[in-house]
C-alpha positions in Angstrom: 0.0 0.0 0.0 1.4 3.4 -1.0 1.7 6.4 1.4 -1.4 8.2 0.1 -3.6 5.1 0.4 -2.4 4.6 3.9 -3.3 8.2 4.8 -6.8 7.8 3.4 -7.4 4.6 5.3 -6.3 6.2 8.6 -8.3 9.4 8.0 -11.6 8.2 9.4 -9.8 6.7 12.4 -8.1 10.0 13.0 -11.5 11.8 12.9 -13.0 9.5 15.5 -10.0 9.7 17.9 -9.6 13.4 17.4 -13.3 14.1 18.3 -12.8 12.3 21.6 -9.5 14.1 22.1 -11.1 17.5 21.5 -13.6 16.8 24.2 -10.8 15.9 26.6 -8.9 19.1 25.6 -11.9 21.3 26.2 -12.4 19.9 29.7 -8.7 20.5 30.4 -8.9 24.1 29.2 -11.8 24.8 31.5 -9.7 23.4 34.4 -7.1 26.2 33.7 -9.3 28.5 35.7 -9.2 26.1 38.7 -6.6 25.3 41.4 -5.5 22.2 39.5 -4.4 24.4 36.5 -0.8 23.1 36.3 -1.9 19.4 35.9 -4.6 20.4 33.5 -2.2 22.4 31.4 0.2 19.4 31.1 -2.7 17.2 29.9 -3.9 19.8 27.4 -0.3 20.2 26.1 0.1 16.5 25.6 -3.2 16.2 23.8 -2.5 19.2 21.5 1.0 17.9 20.7 -0.3 14.4 19.8 -3.0 15.9 17.6 -0.5 18.1 15.9 1.8 15.2 15.1 -1.0 12.9 13.8 -2.5 15.7 11.7 0.8 16.5 10.0 1.5 12.8 9.3 -1.9 12.6 7.5 -1.3 15.8 5.6 -3.9 17.8 7.5 -1.7 20.8 7.8 -4.4 23.3 8.9 -5.2 21.2 11.9 -1.5 20.9 12.7 -1.1 24.7 12.3 -4.0 25.4 14.7 -2.8 22.9 17.3 0.7 24.4 17.2 -0.7 28.0 17.6 -2.8 26.7 20.5 0.3 25.2 22.2 1.9 28.6 22.0 -1.0 30.3 23.7 -1.1 27.6 26.4 2.6 28.2 27.0 2.1 31.9 27.2 -0.6 31.4 29.8 1.5 29.2 31.9 4.4 31.7 31.8 2.0 34.5 32.9 2.3 36.4 29.7 -1.4 35.9 28.7 -4.4 36.4 31.0 -6.0 33.0 31.9 -9.5 34.1 31.0 -8.5 35.4 27.6 -6.4 32.3 26.9 -9.3 30.0 27.9 -11.7 31.7 25.6 -9.3 31.6 22.6 -8.4 28.0 23.2 -12.1 27.0 23.4 -12.7 28.8 20.1 -9.7 27.0 18.6 -11.3 23.7 19.6 -14.5 24.7 17.8 -12.5 25.6 14.6 -10.7 22.3 14.7 -14.0 20.5 15.1 -15.2 22.1 12.0 -12.1 21.2 10.1 -12.5 17.5 11.1 -15.6 17.4 9.0 -14.0 19.3 6.1 -11.1 17.2 4.7 -10.1 19.8 2.1 -10.2 22.6 4.6 -8.2 20.5 7.0 -5.4 20.2 4.4 -5.3 23.7 2.9 -7.0 25.8 5.6 -10.1 28.0 5.5 -10.6 31.7 6.1 -12.0 30.9 9.6 -9.0 28.7 10.5 -6.5 31.3 9.3 -8.2 34.0 11.3 -8.2 31.8 14.3 -4.4 31.1 13.9 -3.7 34.8 13.7 -5.7 35.5 16.8 -3.8 32.7 18.7 -0.5 34.1 17.4 -1.4 37.6 18.6 -2.2 36.3 22.1 1.0 34.3 22.3 3.2 36.9 20.7 4.4 34.5 18.0 4.1 35.0 14.3 1.5 32.5 13.0 3.0 29.2 11.8 2.7 28.6 8.1 0.4 25.8 6.8 3.4 23.6 6.0 4.5 23.7 9.6 7.4 26.2 9.3 7.2 29.6 10.8 6.0 32.4 8.5 8.0 35.6 8.2 7.5 37.8 11.2 5.0 40.6 10.9 3.3 43.0 13.3 1.0 41.2 15.7 -2.7 42.0 15.3 -3.6 44.6 18.0 -6.4 43.3 20.2 -8.5 45.2 22.8 -8.9 43.9 26.3 -11.9 41.7 27.3 -15.2 43.4 26.8 -18.8 42.5 27.8 -19.8 39.5 25.8 -22.8 39.8 23.4 -25.5 37.3 24.2 -25.6 34.6 21.5 -28.5 32.1 21.2 -27.6 28.5 21.9 -25.4 28.8 24.9 -27.0 25.6 26.0 -29.4 24.6 23.3 -31.6 21.6 23.4 -30.4 19.8 20.3 -27.2 21.6 19.5 -23.7 22.0 20.7 -23.1 25.2 22.7 -21.9 28.2 20.8 -20.1 31.1 22.4 -18.5 34.3 21.0 -15.8 35.3 23.5 -14.1 38.7 23.8 -11.1 39.4 21.7 -7.7 38.4 23.2 -5.1 40.8 24.5 -1.7 41.1 22.8 1.2 39.7 24.9 5.0 39.6 24.6 6.9 36.8 22.9 7.4 33.6 24.9 10.7 31.9 25.9 11.8 28.6 24.1 9.3 25.8 24.4 10.0 22.9 26.8 11.1 19.6 25.2 8.6 17.1 26.6 6.4 16.7 23.5 8.2 13.7 22.0 7.8 11.5 25.1 4.2 12.6 25.5 3.4 11.7 22.0 5.0 8.3 22.4 3.1 7.6 25.6 -0.2 8.7 24.1 0.3 6.5 21.1 0.7 3.5 23.4 -2.4 4.3 25.5 -4.5 4.7 22.3 -3.2 1.4 20.9 -4.0 -0.4 24.2 -7.5 1.0 24.1 -8.0 0.0 20.5 -6.9 -3.6 21.4 -9.7 -3.8 24.0 -12.6 -2.2 22.1 -14.3 -2.0 18.7 -17.0 0.1 17.2 -20.3 -1.6 16.5 -23.2 -0.3 14.4 -26.0 0.7 16.8 -28.6 -1.1 14.6 -26.7 -4.3 15.2 -26.8 -3.8 18.9 -30.6 -3.0 18.8 -31.2 -6.2 16.8 -29.1 -8.2 19.3 -31.0 -6.8 22.2 -34.4 -7.8 20.7 -33.0 -11.2 19.7 -31.6 -11.8 23.2 -35.0 -11.0 24.7 -36.8 -13.3 22.3 -34.3 -16.1 23.0 -34.9 -15.7 26.7 -38.6 -16.2 26.2 -38.0 -19.2 23.9 -35.7 -20.8 26.5 -38.4 -20.3 29.1 -40.8 -22.0 26.7 -38.2 -24.8 26.3 -38.3 -25.3 30.1 -42.1 -25.5 30.0 -42.0 -28.0 27.2 -39.4 -30.1 29.1 -41.7 -30.2 32.1 -44.6 -31.2 29.9 -42.5 -34.0 28.3 -41.6 -35.2 31.7 -45.3 -35.4 32.7 -46.1 -37.3 29.6 -43.4 -39.9 30.2 -44.6 -40.3 33.8 -48.0 -41.0 32.5 -46.6 -43.7 30.2 -44.7 -45.2 33.1 -47.8 -45.3 35.2 -49.7 -46.9 32.4 -47.0 -49.6 32.0 -47.2 -50.4 35.8 -50.9 -50.8 35.5 -50.5 -53.1 32.5 -47.9 -55.3 34.4 -50.1 -55.5 37.5 -53.0 -56.5 35.4 -51.0 -59.2 33.7 -50.1 -60.7 37.1 -53.8 -61.4 37.7 -54.5 -62.9 34.3 -54.2 -66.6 33.4 -51.6 -66.4 30.8 -50.8 -69.6 28.8 -47.2 -70.9 29.1 -46.7 -70.2 25.4 -47.1 -66.5 26.0 -45.2 -66.3 29.3 -41.9 -65.5 27.5 -43.5 -62.7 25.5 -44.9 -61.2 28.6 -41.5 -61.2 30.4 -39.9 -59.6 27.3 -42.6 -56.9 27.4 -42.0 -56.3 31.1 -38.2 -56.0 30.5 -38.8 -53.5 27.6 -41.1 -51.4 29.8 -38.5 -51.2 32.6 -35.8 -50.4 30.0 -38.1 -47.7 28.5 -38.7 -46.2 31.9 -35.0 -46.0 32.6 -34.2 -44.5 29.2 -37.0 -42.0 29.7 -35.7 -41.0 33.1 -32.2 -40.5 31.7 -33.6 -38.4 28.8 -35.6 -36.2 31.1 -32.6 -35.6 33.3 -30.2 -34.8 30.4 -32.8 -32.7 28.7 -33.5 -30.7 31.9 -29.9 -30.1 32.5 -29.4 -29.0 28.9 -32.4 -26.6 29.1 -31.1 -25.1 32.3 -27.6 -24.6 31.0 -29.0 -23.1 27.8 -31.3 -20.8 29.8 -28.4 -19.7 32.0 -26.2 -19.0 29.0 -28.9 -17.0 27.3 -29.5 -15.0 30.4 -25.8 -14.3 30.5 -25.8 -13.3 26.8 -28.8 -11.0 27.4 -26.9 -9.3 30.3 -23.8 -8.9 28.1 -25.9 -7.4 25.3 -27.6 -5.0 27.7 -24.2 -4.0 29.1 -22.9 -3.5 25.5 -25.8 -1.1 24.9 -24.7 1.0 27.9 -22.9 4.2 27.0 -21.0 6.2 29.7 -22.9 9.3 30.7 -19.5 11.1 30.4 -20.1 11.2 26.6 -22.9 13.7 27.4 -21.6 15.3 30.5 -18.2 16.3 29.0 -19.9 19.1 27.0 -21.6 20.6 30.1 -18.8 22.4 31.9 -18.1 24.6 28.9 -21.7 25.2 28.2 -22.5 26.1 31.8 -19.5 28.5 31.9 -20.7 30.2 28.8 -24.3 30.8 29.9 -23.1 31.9 33.3 -20.9 34.5 31.8 -23.7 35.9 29.6 -25.6 36.6 32.9 -22.6 37.9 34.9 -22.7 34.9 37.2 -20.0 32.6 38.6 -20.7 28.9 38.6 -18.7 25.9 39.7 -20.1 22.7 38.0 -19.3 19.5 39.9 -20.0 16.1 38.2 -19.8 12.9 40.2 -19.8 9.3 38.8 -20.1 10.3 35.2 -18.7 6.9 34.1 -22.0 5.0 34.9 -23.7 3.8 31.8 -27.2 4.4 30.3 -28.9 2.6 27.5 -27.8 4.3 24.2 -31.5 4.6 23.1 -32.1 6.8 26.1 -29.0 9.0 25.7 -30.6 11.8 23.7 -33.5 12.1 26.1 -31.3 12.1 29.1 -29.1 14.8 27.5 -32.2 17.0 26.6 -33.5 16.7 30.2 -30.2 17.6 31.8 -29.8 20.6 29.4 -33.1 22.0 30.6 -32.1 21.4 34.3 -28.7 23.1 33.9 -30.2 26.1 32.0 -32.8 26.5 34.8 -30.2 26.0 37.5 -28.0 28.8 36.2 -30.8 31.2 35.1 -33.4 30.7 37.9 -31.6 29.0 40.7 -28.3 30.8 41.2 -27.9 34.4 42.3 -25.5 37.0 41.1 -22.1 37.2 43.0 -23.2 40.5 44.7 -26.5 38.9 45.9 -24.7 35.8 47.2 -22.2 37.9 49.2 -25.1 39.8 50.8 -26.6 36.4 51.9 -23.3 35.1 53.3 -22.7 32.7 50.4 -19.6 32.2 48.3 -19.6 34.4 45.2 -19.5 31.4 42.9 -22.7 29.3 42.9 -22.4 25.5 43.0 -24.2 23.4 40.4 -23.8 19.7 40.9 -24.7 16.6 38.9 -24.6 13.4 41.0 -25.2 9.9 39.4 -25.6 6.7 41.3 -26.9 3.2 40.5 -30.1 2.2 42.4 -30.6 -1.5 41.6 -31.8 -1.7 38.0 -32.4 2.1 38.1 -30.2 5.1 37.5 -30.5 8.1 39.8 -29.3 11.5 38.4 -29.6 14.4 40.8 -29.0 18.0 39.8 -28.8 20.4 42.7 -27.7 24.0 43.4 -27.1 26.2 46.4 -29.1 29.1 45.0 -32.2 31.0 45.9 -34.6 28.0 46.0 -38.3 28.2 45.1 -40.9 30.3 46.8 -44.2 28.3 47.0 -46.3 31.4 47.5 -44.7 33.1 44.5 -45.4 30.0 42.4 -49.0 30.0 43.4 -49.3 33.7 42.4 -47.8 33.0 39.0 -50.1 30.1 38.4 -53.1 32.3 39.2 -51.8 35.2 37.0 -51.2 32.9 34.1 -54.7 31.4 34.4 -53.5 27.9 35.2 -55.3 27.8 38.6 -58.0 29.8 40.4 -57.2 31.6 43.6 -59.0 29.0 45.7 -57.3 26.1 43.9 -53.9 27.7 44.4 -54.5 28.4 48.1 -55.5 24.7 48.6 -52.1 23.5 47.3 -49.6 22.1 49.7 -46.0 23.4 49.6 -44.9 20.4 47.6 -47.7 20.7 45.1 -47.0 24.4 44.7 -43.3 23.6 43.9 -44.4 20.9 41.4 -46.3 23.7 39.4 -43.0 24.2 37.6 -43.7 21.0 35.7 -46.9 22.5 34.2 -46.7 23.3 30.5 -46.5 27.1 29.9 -45.5 27.8 33.4 -42.6 30.3 33.9 -41.8 32.8 36.6 -40.1 35.1 34.1 -42.0 38.2 33.2 -40.0 38.7 29.9 -38.8 36.3 27.3 -35.0 36.0 27.0 -32.6 33.8 25.0 -32.4 31.5 28.1 -36.0 31.3 29.5 -39.4 32.8 29.8 -41.3 30.8 27.3 -42.7 28.3 29.8 -41.0 25.4 28.0 -38.4 23.4 30.0 -39.4 21.6 33.2 -42.5 20.2 31.6 -40.3 18.7 28.8 -38.1 17.2 31.5 -41.0 15.5 33.2 -42.5 14.2 29.9 -39.2 12.8 28.6 -38.3 11.0 31.9 -41.7 9.5 32.4 -41.9 8.4 28.8 -38.8 6.3 29.6 -40.6 4.7 32.6 -38.8 7.0 35.1 -39.8 9.6 37.6 -38.9 13.2 38.6 -38.6 14.4 42.2 -38.0 17.9 43.3 -37.0 19.3 46.7 -36.4 23.0 47.3 -35.7 25.1 50.3 -36.1 28.8 50.0 -32.8 30.6 50.2 -30.9 27.3 50.3 -31.3 25.8 46.8 -33.1 23.1 44.9 -32.4 19.5 44.1 -34.1 17.7 41.2 -33.8 13.9 40.9 -34.3 11.9 37.8 -34.9 8.2 38.3 -34.5 6.1 35.1 -34.2 2.5 34.1 -30.7 1.6 33.0 -32.0 -0.5 30.1 -35.1 -0.4 28.0 -34.6 -3.6 26.1 -34.8 -6.0 29.0 -36.7 -5.2 32.2 -37.3 -7.1 35.4 -41.0 -7.0 36.1 -43.6 -8.3 38.6 -46.4 -10.2 36.8 -49.8 -9.9 38.4 -53.2 -11.3 37.4 -56.5 -9.5 36.8 -59.0 -12.1 35.9 -57.4 -14.3 33.1 -55.1 -11.5 31.9 -51.5 -10.9 33.0 -50.1 -7.4 33.6 -46.5 -6.4 34.4 -45.1 -3.7 36.6 -41.4 -2.7 36.6 -39.8 -4.4 39.6 -37.9 -1.1 40.4 -41.2 0.6 41.1 -42.5 -2.1 43.4 -42.0 -1.5 47.1 -43.8 -4.5 48.6 -46.6 -7.1 48.1 -49.2 -7.6 50.7 -52.6 -9.0 51.7 -55.0 -6.3 52.7 -56.6 -7.3 56.0 -59.9 -5.7 56.9 -58.4 -4.3 60.2 -55.7 -2.5 58.2 -58.1 -0.6 56.1 -59.1 3.0 57.0 -60.7 6.1 55.6 -58.8 9.3 55.5 -60.8 12.4 54.4 -63.2 10.2 52.6 -60.5 8.3 50.7 -59.9 4.5 51.2 -56.4 3.8 52.5 -54.4 1.0 54.0 -51.7 1.2 56.7 -48.3 0.4 55.2 -45.2 0.6 57.4 -47.2 2.7 59.8 -48.4 5.3 57.3 -51.7 5.6 55.5 -51.3 4.7 51.8 -54.0 5.2 49.1 -55.8 1.9 48.4 -57.0 1.6 44.8 -58.4 -1.4 42.8 -56.1 -1.8 39.7 -58.9 -3.5 37.7 -61.4 -0.6 38.1 -58.6 1.9 37.5 -57.8 0.2 34.1 -61.5 -0.4 33.4 -61.1 -4.2 33.0 -63.2 -5.6 35.8 -65.5 -4.4 38.6 -63.3 -4.9 41.6 -61.8 -7.6 43.9 -63.9 -10.4 45.3 -61.7 -11.5 48.2 -61.9 -10.7 51.9 -58.1 -10.3 52.0 -57.2 -9.3 48.5 -53.5 -9.3 47.3 -52.1 -5.8 46.6 -48.9 -4.4 45.2 -47.4 -1.3 46.8 -45.8 0.9 44.1 -43.8 4.0 44.3 -43.4 6.9 41.9 -41.2 9.8 43.2 -42.4 10.4 46.8 -45.9 8.9 46.2 -47.0 5.5 47.3 -50.1 3.5 46.4 -51.4 0.0 47.2 -52.9 -1.5 44.0 -55.4 -4.3 44.6 -55.0 -7.3 42.1 -56.4 -10.8 41.7 -53.2 -12.6 42.2 -49.4 -12.8 41.6 -47.9 -14.7 38.7 -44.1 -14.4 38.9 -41.1 -12.0 38.9 -38.9 -12.3 35.8 -36.9 -10.5 33.2 -38.8 -9.8 30.0 -38.1 -8.3 26.6 -40.1 -5.1 26.3 -41.8 -4.6 22.9 -43.7 -1.5 21.8 -47.5 -1.8 21.8 -48.8 -3.6 18.7 -52.2 -2.9 17.2 -54.3 0.2 17.2 -56.3 -0.9 20.3 -53.2 -0.6 22.6 -51.2 2.1 20.9 -51.5 5.4 22.9 -53.7 3.7 25.5 -53.6 5.2 29.0 -51.4 3.4 31.6 -49.8 1.1 29.0 -46.0 1.2 28.5 -45.5 -1.9 26.2 -46.0 -5.6 26.0 -43.9 -8.8 26.7 -44.4 -12.3 25.4 -44.7 -15.1 28.0 -43.6 -18.7 27.6 -47.2 -20.0 27.6 -48.1 -17.9 24.6 -49.9 -15.2 26.5 -48.9 -11.5 26.1 -48.4 -9.5 29.3 -49.4 -5.9 29.2 -46.7 -3.7 30.9 -48.1 -0.9 32.9 -46.8 2.7 33.0 -46.5 3.5 36.7 -46.2 7.3 36.4 -49.6 7.4 34.6 -51.1 5.2 37.2 -49.8 7.3 40.1 -51.0 10.5 38.4 -54.5 9.1 38.4 -54.2 7.7 41.9 -53.1 11.2 43.2 -56.2 12.7 41.5 -58.4 10.1 43.1 -56.8 10.1 46.6 -55.3 13.6 46.9 -55.9 14.0 50.7 -53.9 10.8 51.5 -50.9 11.5 49.3 -50.7 15.2 50.0 -47.7 16.1 52.1 -47.9 18.5 55.0 -47.1 22.0 54.1 -44.1 23.6 55.9 -45.0 26.4 58.2 -44.4 30.0 57.1 -43.2 31.8 60.2 -44.0 35.3 61.4 -40.8 36.8 62.7 -40.1 39.9 64.9 -36.7 41.5 64.2 -35.4 43.9 66.9 -32.4 46.0 66.0 -31.5 49.7 66.4 -29.3 49.7 63.2 -31.3 50.4 60.0 -28.5 48.7 57.9 -28.4 45.6 60.2 -32.3 45.4 60.1 -32.3 45.5 56.3 -29.6 42.8 56.0 -31.1 40.5 58.6 -34.7 41.0 57.2 -33.5 40.0 53.7 -32.0 36.8 55.2 -35.2 35.9 57.0 -37.4 36.7 53.9 -35.1 34.7 51.7 -36.1 31.7 53.8 -39.8 32.3 53.1 -40.9 33.9 56.4 -42.6 37.3 57.0 -40.9 39.9 59.1 -42.0 42.8 61.4 -39.3 45.2 62.6 -38.7 47.1 65.9 -36.1 49.8 66.5 -35.3 48.9 70.1 -36.1 46.4 72.9 -39.0 48.5 74.3 -40.8 48.7 71.0 -40.1 45.0 70.4 -41.6 44.1 73.7 -44.8 46.2 73.0 -45.2 44.5 69.6 -44.7 41.1 71.0 -47.6 41.8 73.5 -50.0 43.1 70.9 -49.3 40.7 68.0 -48.5 37.0 67.6 -45.1 35.9 66.5 -43.5 32.5 65.9 -39.9 33.7 66.5 -38.0 36.8 67.8 -34.6 37.9 66.7 -32.9 40.5 68.8 -29.7 42.6 68.8 -27.9 43.1 72.1 -26.7 46.7 72.3 -29.9 48.9 71.9 -31.2 52.1 73.6 -34.0 52.0 76.3 -34.0 48.1 76.5 -31.0 46.0 75.4 -31.3 42.4 74.0 -30.5 40.6 77.2 -33.1 42.6 79.2 -35.7 42.1 76.4 -35.1 38.3 76.5 -35.5 38.1 80.3 -38.7 40.1 80.1 -40.1 38.0 77.3 -39.3 34.7 79.1 -40.9 36.0 82.3 -44.2 37.1 80.6 -47.1 34.7 80.5 -48.1 34.0 76.8 -44.7 35.1 75.5 -42.3 32.7 77.3 -42.7 30.0 74.7 -41.7 32.1 71.7 -38.1 31.1 70.7 -35.6 34.0 70.9 -32.4 34.2 68.9 -29.9 36.8 69.9 -27.9 38.3 66.9 -24.9 40.2 68.1 -21.5 41.4 67.1 -20.3 40.4 70.6 -18.7 37.0 70.2 -16.9 36.4 73.6 -17.7 33.4 75.7 -18.9 35.8 78.4 -21.4 37.4 76.1 -22.7 34.0 75.1 -23.1 33.0 78.7 -25.0 36.1 79.5 -27.4 35.3 76.5 -28.0 31.8 77.8 -28.6 33.1 81.4 -31.2 35.6 80.0 -33.1 32.7 78.5 -32.1 33.0 74.8 -32.7 29.8 72.8 -29.8 30.5 70.4 -26.9 33.0 70.1 -25.6 33.9 66.6 -22.7 36.2 65.8 -23.5 38.8 63.1 -20.1 38.5 61.4 -20.7 34.7 60.9 -24.3 35.0 59.9 -25.4 33.4 56.6 -28.5 31.8 55.1 -27.4 28.3 56.0 -26.6 28.9 59.6 -29.8 31.0 60.2 -31.9 28.4 58.4 -30.5 25.5 60.5 -31.1 27.4 63.7 -34.7 28.3 62.8 -35.4 24.7 61.7 -34.1 23.5 65.1 -36.1 25.9 67.2 -39.4 25.7 65.2 
């Protein structure tokens, strides 16, 4: 094979490897702004150098030129001759340009206007003349003057739902020429080559359609092997019947008067019958062993196929750090994105839906959840907000939690928005619990934004997350604490091709529920039944749980006929329900098929079907739909208790201190009344009802210690918790506060949302 043919054969491999390498480079570039910058710079330098060498060997001179210029910028940043933020923006843009060149072979060889412009910008930032396409340095010329970083124009698609993030950074600043480059590239390239070869030896790329076909085939073979076990047991039963028939024949022959001439024939028949019985027994044993071995091997094969369909979530997550950084910068916010356990896998058929759901959550987290740096400092929080993605395996399910330490959600504000947008009436909104008010964010068309921006305000986002996750058989849970942040948890099956289900019976029909959604099975005893606000319930683990007949819910029969009917306790998010059935069939792994026929397609509560070994078709139920209907039918039982909104009296003689402390308390969702000194505070406490009192110490007329003693000695006021807020932090001052009867003592210089919230939670 000549050199040109070899280059062509290696081009597609280079494109695949370089796409993965670019992702790694971008993550390393983002780490340049973190404490681990030195280690990140080394890794980025190695990757760039390897890419440069591979590109030049394949004749892709423009990519080699860009990688070389990027190396110069990285070196200038490490030597302190280029601002980190400017270098980061330029290097990320260079990655985008290289990504474009990977799809344009001709441009990768000879260059494009965009790539040449990028090379010149990199050269200006590093102080080097731009390298020529061939790899040699071009004649020196005056560096392009560049203005310092300016406010960044907002560009659509910082985190878009179906597109890679696009970002237009500020121009780079010109810097002075660098010293000679370090000589570590050759060794790095050698090591990198070995690592990629080792990886190639252990993995191959497989067409996804082949994997899909293998998954369906593995499921069908599992069902067929189960049918083989059933046929083996039927064959064993038939042979036992023949054996019993032979015994009856021989017993009958003993009582018959058989002529001597037939005695020998009878003995031969008896011998043949015994031999047939022994052969049949051996056949049944060998056949049973073979069927069990086959079933075990097929189960193992199905597990391996399911595992092969899993794709590491890092393939999606690797694009998030840059995208979050870009959208945060357009809003003037600082965000630290933390990703944990990104190597866990998810079924490749779910990857796009998981990505779309997480894109919405990250956009909302940055836009709605996190405050600006100035607001966070006022609340005693770090200037940079924390956005975290945590992944963990939960049996056959995958749990993905996205949480932030931002402003949280105000249930009252959400109720008001729902009324203003016509989604609820005032009476309906007032009847919502705190949890139900927070879940309003999942309503289509719901948005707290008054104006529409590039990021949000259209009322499309969280409803899409819920629909996508539930369409996959998963659930979405949300927990939010005002002033302290929100956490949204996605619970998803790891595989859609094979699913472990609990099979139940309704009449003669079989239905399946995902085993991951089943909490327990039980018999509903008459003494365990109860009525809560007019809704039938059953006690499960000490708590009332809605009791619903599955048959009537599905519209397939009129209800259970047993005194102690069997029931399945299922969970969706934070909701539980006991579903009454006619009986249990089995728990097994089945191959999930989409609904066939018009009579099932689009039907409520139906997620798919599965073939059983006896020829019947099990209908697989969609638990999220069932639980939505159960909540509608049994709302008083499943409704959580609303958290109390406290009325707080704040006593402080400093207007600035009152404003700051009042903002902290209101950020936690409580209402605040203010008093300018202890005397006024005591009068207000006598005339109005309060759940909590916060008081300064040093005040005119009546100080905080004296106010606390007076409150604790007054009938009707002594039970109100009192928190002293003071700049006095000595042990003596704390002792005086305790002696006065204060329930807590907080130092103003250490006061923040978290510490105040924990103290209020403890006291109330």
